[in-house]
Structures are given as structure tokens and as C-alpha cells.
N, C-alpha and C positions, 0 to 999 in steps of 0.2 A: 403459505407453507413457511415455516421457520425452520432453519437448519443451523445448528451451531456445531462446527467442525472441531473435533478435539485434536489438537496438535500438543491488519494491515485494517499563544498570542497575548504577553498582554493579549489583547484580542484583535490587535491591528493586523491586516492582511497586506503583505508586501508583494509587490509585483516582480516581474522578471528583471534580473540583473541587479537586484538590490540586496546587499548584505544585511542580514537581519542579526542584531545583536540585542537580545532582550533579557533582562534580569528581573526575576520575580523573587522578592525577599520577604518572608513573613516578618511581621512586627514582633520585636522582643524575642528573638529566636537565635541567640548567640551560639547555642550548642546544636542548631539545626544542621541536618546534612547538607552538603554542598554538591551539587549535581552539574555536571557539564553535558550538555546536550547538543549533538550535531545532526541536522536533518538534511534531506535533499532540498532541491530548489522550491522556493515558495512561488514560482510561477505557475505551480500546480496547485489546485485547491485542495487536493488530497492531502498534501503535506502542510498546507495552511491549518487544516483541521487537526492534523496530528500535533502541531505546534500548540494549538489551543488546549488540546488534551493534556499535553505535558505541563503547561502552565497552570491550568485550573486544578489539576491533581496536586501539583507542587504546593499550591496555596492551601489546599485541603488537608495535606499531610504535614504542613509546616516545614517544607524543604525549600532551601535557596537553590534556585535553578538558573543557569545562564544558557540561553538558546542561540546557537548560530546556525546558519544555512548556507548551502551552496548558492551561488548567484543564479544558477538555473539548473535544469535537469541534466545538463551535459557537463557541468562544472566539476568533473571528478578531481582534477588537480587542485583547484581552488578550495574544495571541500577538505581535502586532505591537509592543505596549508593551515586552514582555520583550526583544525583539529590539533595539529602539531603545536600551534600557539597555546591552545587550551591545555594540552598535556603538560606544558611547563608550569601551569599554575596549580594551586593547592586545592583540587577538588577531591571529594570522598568516592565518587563514582563517575563513570563515564557512560552516557547513553547515546549509542550510535545507530544512525540509519544511512548505511553506506550507498553511494551511487552505483558501485559495482562490488563484486565479491572480493576485490583485491585493493580498491583505491585507498582504503583507510589502514591497511595492514601495518605499513611501516610507521605511520603516525601513531599507532597504538603500542609500539614497542617500549617506548619510555613510560607509558601508562602501566604496562605489565611489570616493568622493572621496578616501579614504586608499589607493586602489588595492590593496585587499586582495581575493584571489580569492574567489568566491562559488560554492559546490558545491550545486546543486539536486538533491534526491532525492525520489523517489516522486511527488509532485504538482507539476506544473510551474508556474513563474512565466511569466506571459504575456510573450512576447518583445517584442511591441509596446510594452506598458506600460513595461518595463524600459528599452527604447531611449529612450522619451520622458523617462524619468527620468534618463537619462545613463549607463546601464551595461548590461553583458551578463553572464550567468552564464558561469563558466569551463567548466562541464561539467553536463550532466543525467544522472542515473542512476536508471533506474526501469524498470517494466514497460511493454512495448507493450500497452496496455489494449484496443486493437481486436483485436489477435492473441489476447489472452487471453479476450475474449468470443467470438471465433470458436471457439476450442478448446472452450468450454462449449457452443456450438451444435452442433459437430460430435459431441460426446458425446451431446447430446439426440437428434440424428438416428438414433443407435444404439439408443435406448431406447423411442422411441415410433413408432406406424406413420405412414407417409407421409400427409401431409394432416391430421395430428392438430392439435388446438388447444393453444396454450401461451399463458402469461401472463408479463409481464415486470414485475419489481419494481426501479425505479431508485432511486438515492440522492437527495441533494439537487438540487432543480431547478436546472439550469444548470451542475452540477458537471461539469468536463471529463472526469474519470476515469470517472464513471458513465456520461456520454454515450458515451465511447468503448467502454466495455464493452458497453453495449446495441447500439451500431452493429455491433460485431463479431459479436455473437450473430444479430442480424438479417440481416447479410450472409450468415452460414452457413447460415441456415435458409430463406432467401428462396426462394419457389416450392416449398418442400418441406413446410413446416409453416405453419400459420395462426396468427399472433399476434393474439389477440382482444382484448387490452387491455393497456396499461401504465399503472402508477401510480408514484408517487414516495413512498417511506416514510422518507426523511431518515436513511438508515443505521441506523434504530432498529427493534429486535427486536419491541416491542409494536405499533408502527405497521404493521409488515410482517404480523404476526399478524392484526390486524384487517383490513387490505386483502385478505389471502389468504382470510380467512373469507368476506367479501363476494364475492369473485371466484368462489369455489367454489360459492356459492349461485347466483349469476348464470349460471354456465357448468358445469352438472353433468356435462358431457362432456369437461371439460378434462383434458389428458393430462400437462402439465408446467408447471413454473415455472422461470424463470431469474432469480435475484436477484443484484444487482450487488455485493453483498458477503456474507460468511458470516453476519454478525450477522442481517442480514434473512432470509437463507435458513433460518436456525434458527427464526425466528418463523414463516415460511411452513411449514416442516415440521411445526410444532406445530398449525397450522391443518388440514393434511392429515391428521395423525394423529387429530384430533378429528373430522373429517369421516368417517373410516373408509374413504376412497377410495384407491386405487392411483394416486397422481399423483407423477411424478417431480420432484425438486426439486434444482437444481444452483446452487451458490453460487460465490464467487470470493473468495480470500484465503489460504485454508489455515490458518485459526487452529486451535488445539487442539481446541476444543470441536466444531468442525466435523469434524476428523478422527476423534475419538471417536465422533460421531454416524454417520459413514459406516461405521466399523469395526463398529458395532453394528446396522447394517442400517436405520438411519433415514434421514437425509439421503442422497441418492443419489450426489452427487459434488460436487467443487469443483475449481476451478483454483487451484492453490497458488502464491501468490507467496512470496517469501523476504525479509521485511523485515529479517531479521538480516543477510543478504548485502547488501541495499541500504544499510543503515547502515554495514556494515563497509567496503564500497567507497567510500562517502563519506569516511570517515576516510583511507583510503589516498589518495584523490584530494587531500585537503587536505594530507597530508604531502608529496606531490609538489609541489603548487602552492606551498606555503610556501617551497620551494627555488627558486622561480622558474622552474619548468619548465612548458611548455604542456601541457594536457590534451586528450584527444579530446573532441569536442563532445557526443557522444551515446553512452552506454554502456548496453547492455541488461542487465536483470536476468533470472535464470531463472525459468521457470514450469513447472509440472508438473500434468498431469491426475491427480487423486486419486479412485479409486473403491473399491469393496469389495476389489478385487484387491490394491492397494497401500496401503491406509490404515494397516494395522498397521505395515508397514516405514516409512511416512512418519512415524508417530508415534514410532518408535524413533530416527529421524534428526533429529527437530526439534530446534532451529529451522533446521537446515541441510538442503539438498538430500541426497539419497542419494548422489550422485556429484559428480564435478569439473564445473566450469562455467567458461566463458570469463571472464576477469578481466584486462583489459589493464593495470590499475594494479599488480596483483601482479608483473607482468613488469617494469614500469617502476621498481618499488622495489628490484629486485634489483641 
């Protein structure tokens, strides 16, 4: 089943704690748009793939792009410091993937003062905080996380009996994306399944493993888990395997390790986002905005439910979706 919601590298992959500064410059492109991109930590393969999409699309569009990344997924201050340095340079557009709704707001003030377009991808900048700081983003590109969570809930309803008990594993407390995914799942299963517990595991595999182990001990009749990202889902699946129980586990993101786990019959399912597409769309948006053209305010990224039936095909197509998807920027660039 394919669902496209309407609204989430040179090619080197860098590990945790490593600052990424990568520049991709087209040959003989003195008048090419210059784009500054700042993404979350490359300790997470989701953002490695986003970086790949940014760089490959920049090459395709004849755009100069400089990519920097947070040292890790918790490096909110470091990410802001790197953007502050980039804001002092002469870029035509800024492509930002913030760690939190607020950590890049102040760093973007000088960008706004220079009247440079700001393209926000994946995780949102809080619009009220941006307004208070004197700017608005030119466009937001990302997944409808409520709809993605609902898609996971709908899949869980197919897998477990009506009234069955399920548990939820959220990301960092207060994270907007995690909250939206959990909200969507809850809405889909309300009145049909019993959510017995929700814990936060900070997007961390080991924390999710520990939490799931405790939950399985406390609720021996548990039928399923929904984890707000695949890294946590893989930790939960490890706990389920150790318990020897038949408990369904659904994640969200569509990273390679999750797709491989589904194909091998371990993890039950995931809702795949396409960070490659999100990054690529971001570059397209910057290429358009750098020419002074207006952008649509909100552009959806595609999502797809991946289970045993289509996991192998999804691996073959990775990091792209298996088919075409709506992309208004593609049409605007023609």
C-alpha cells in the first residue's frame, strides 16, 4: 500500500561526534546559487541520507552547497553555533533542519536581517518564536507526523485483536515530531486498542531496549509496541526477541536497518519517510528562492507503510520512494 501524505554526503557518512563540513561546487558555475545547509547529527543514518539528498540535488541543479551538522542528536547549542558562523557568510539561501523548535531561532536573526530566504525542512521552527525574532521561514518541507503516526496505528489494528494492549515509546520529552507521531497513533487506535503505558526513550536504542524489557515484564499480555522512530523500534524488537513473546513492533522513519529487520521477519513494520527527498526538495526550494521567487508555505514529503510484503522492494529503491511523488519545486524549476 503506497500512501503519499499531502502537507522527512559528498557521500561520506560521518559518525557521532564528528563535525561535518562538506562543500559541493558545480564546475564553471560562477553565478550558481550558494546555499548554506545545517542538519541534525550524523550519528543518525536518517540525517546521513538527508545530507546525501542535499548534495546530490545541489549537483543536479548546479547549486553550490555547504553542509554542516550538529555533533550529535543532542547538540542543540553546537548546531546553533555553526549556523551563527554560516550566517555571517555570503549565502543566497539557508536550509535548516533544527534539533528543536527554538535552538536555531536566534542564529537566524542575522539571516533575516539580510533578507535571505530560510527553507525549513523536517523539524519545524516554532512560528511564534520566529515572529518574535522578526522573521518567518520561506517554506516548510517535511512529513505530516500526525498522519504518519496514524498510518502506524492503522497497521497495528490489522495485526492485533480488537481491545488488545499496546505500549508507546516516544522520543525526547516535548519534541514536537515525537508528540505528533504519538498523537496520530493514538487517534487511529482510540476505542479499538488499549494503550497501557507510554515512555520516553530519547530516540536511543539502548534506552528503548531497557524500557521495553520493563514494560514486557509488567504487562505479560502486551500485543504491540509503537516506537516514534526506527532506532528505538529496533531496541524494542531486541527486547521482544529476548522475551520470546509474539509482540508486534512498528517504528517510523524507514532507515536501512529497519527495512532489513522487516525483510528478515523481525521488526513488524515501519512508516518510511524519505529524508533524501526532503533534503533534495530543500535544495530545489533554495534554488527557486535565490532567484527571488515566492515559495509555497508548506510542502508535504512522501511516506509509505513498509511491512514484510514490500520491504525487499523498498530496500532496492532506497533512499528514494519506489514511485513518483508530488514535488511542486520540480515544476517551478522547469
